[in-house]
N, C-alpha and C positions, 0 to 999 in steps of 0.2 A: 222242385228241389234240385233237379239236374241243372237248371239254369243258374240257381244260386251257387251251386258248387263250381260251375264254370266261372262265374264272376269272382268268387273268392280265389280261385286258382289264378285268374288273370291279375288280381290285385297283388297276390304274392309274387308273381313274376315281375310286376312293375317295381316293387320295392328295391330290389338290387339295382335296377336301372337308375332309380332316383338317387340312391346312395352314391353310385358311380358318378353320375352327373355332378352331384354336390362336391365330391372329392376332386373332380377334374375342373370344376368351375374356377375361373380366375378373376371374375368381376369383383371389385372391391378389395382385392388383396393388397394393392398399394396403400390404400387408406388404412387398412388394419395394421400393416407393417409400420407405417409412419406413426400411427397412434402409439405403437409399442415403443418406438425409439425416440419419440418427440421430446419427452421430458428430459432424458439424459443428454440428448443432442443439444437442446436449447440451453440446458445447464452448462454444458461444456463450452458453448459459444459465449455465454455470459461470463464464465470464468476466464476465457481467453481475453475478452474485451476488458475486464477489470484488471487483469494482470498487465495488459498493455497500458492501461490508464495509469497504473501505479508507476511504471517505468517512465511514462511521460511526465507525471508530476514530479518524480524524483529528479529528472533531468532539468526541468524548469526551476526547481528549488535550488539545485546546485548552481545553476547559472546565475541566479540572483545572489546567492551567497558569495560566489566568486567576484561578481561585480562590486559588491559592497566591500569585500575584503581588499580589493584592489585600491579602493579609496583610502583605506586605512594604511595600506602598504606604502603609498606615495605621500603619506603625511598630510592628507587633505584636511585633517582636522587640527593640524598643529597651530595654525594662525588663530584659531578660535579657542574658546574655553572648552575643555573636554566635556562632551555631552553626557547627560545621565543615561542610564540604561533604558529608561522609558522613552526619553526624547530621541535617543539613537534609533530605537525600534520604530517609533511612530513617524519620525521625519526623514530617516535615511533608509531603513531596511524595508518598511512596508511599501513605500512608493516604488521600490524596485521589483516587487512581486507582481505577477499577472493578476488580473481581476478575479480569477476563479479561486484564489486562495483566500481563506479567512485569516487575515494576519493577526487577529486578536488571539488566535490559538497557537501562534508561533512562539517558541521558547528559544531565547538566545543566551549564549554565554561567551563573552569576549574578554579574554584576559591576556596579559603580557608578562613576560619573564625576562629578567635581566640576563643577558648572555654570560655575564661574569659569574653567575650562580648556577646556571643550567645550560644544557645544549638541546638540540633537536631530539636526540634519542631519549633524553630524560623527560622532555615534555611529552613526546609521543607515548612513552611508557605509562604516563599517568593519566592518559585520556581513557574514559569509559563511556558507556551509553546510559549510565545510571543518573547522570547529572540532571536530566530533565525533570526528575521527580522532586528535586529540591534545588532549583537553580539559584545562583547568586544574584542579588539585586544590584550589585555594583558593576561598573564598566571600567576596564583598564585597556586603553589603546596603546599604552607603552610610549616609549621614546624612540627617536631614530636609532636604528640598529638593534632594537629589542626583538625578541621572538614573541610572536602573537599567535594564539590559537583561537580560532573562531568556530564555535559550535552552534548548530541550529537544528531545531526539531520541529516537525509539523505533523500533527495527528490527522491523517487522511481518513475519511469515513470508509467503512467496509460496507459495500452495497450488496454483496452476495454472501449470505450467512453461511453457506456450506463451506466457505473458505476458512471459517473460524472454528467450527466443530465444538469441542468440549474442553473443559478444564484447563487450569493454569499449568504450564509446563516450563519452568525456568523463567526467563525474561518474557518470552512470548507464550503462546498457548499451543495445545496440540492441534495440528491441522487435520484434514479429512482422514488421513491415514495414521493419525496419532503420533506423528513425528513432531519434534520440537520446532516451533516456528520462530525464526529470528526477525520477522518483519511485522508480525501482528501482536500488538500489545494491548493491555487493558487501557481504556480511555482515561487519560489523566484529567480530563475536563468533565467527566460524567460517567454514566454507566455504559456497558457494552465494550466493544473492541474497535481498534483503529489500525490502519496501516502506519507503521512507524517510519516516517521519512526523516532520516538523519543525514547531515552533511557536516564534515569537519575539514577546516583548512588551517594549515600551520605554515607560517611564513615569517620572514625577518623584515622588519620595517627598513625602508631605505634610509641611508645616512642623512 
């Protein structure tokens, strides 16, 4: 009996030591801490990469629009019959885009205004971002000296769903913090949402 009592007392005295060693132990702490922050950290990295990709796509798209608009500005089409909207897109605009664009989803609106009836301020005041929902099927490259506005829209896929969050809010949707988004729109070509890549160029044709 006395021996059992001594063993029980020894076990009780060892318990605080085991708890103390457990609290002081540092092995595996890094793995546990990384497991706790891994999901938000990887999510943040993905959001940064996708945001950078959006800026890259926007810059590439703007560069293509500017290059094609320059052809219109210098009356490159004057010697030929005015192309249709479909042929202008397929034969002129699409070849100017990098290969990672799906040109079939691009929407264009190229119209010209006689400077005798309007000016740059009047043209700019009438431009909106709603035109892509019901784009005109005709093309008007204008005449020498006319004011031309060249609008282009590209629906870039959203790869990280946390960037779109919930519910429609104005033109765009509520982002992760439920603020209105001016860059994420309902997909005009199907379900879901897209990054709305818009580019508008207004210029006067050369005489």
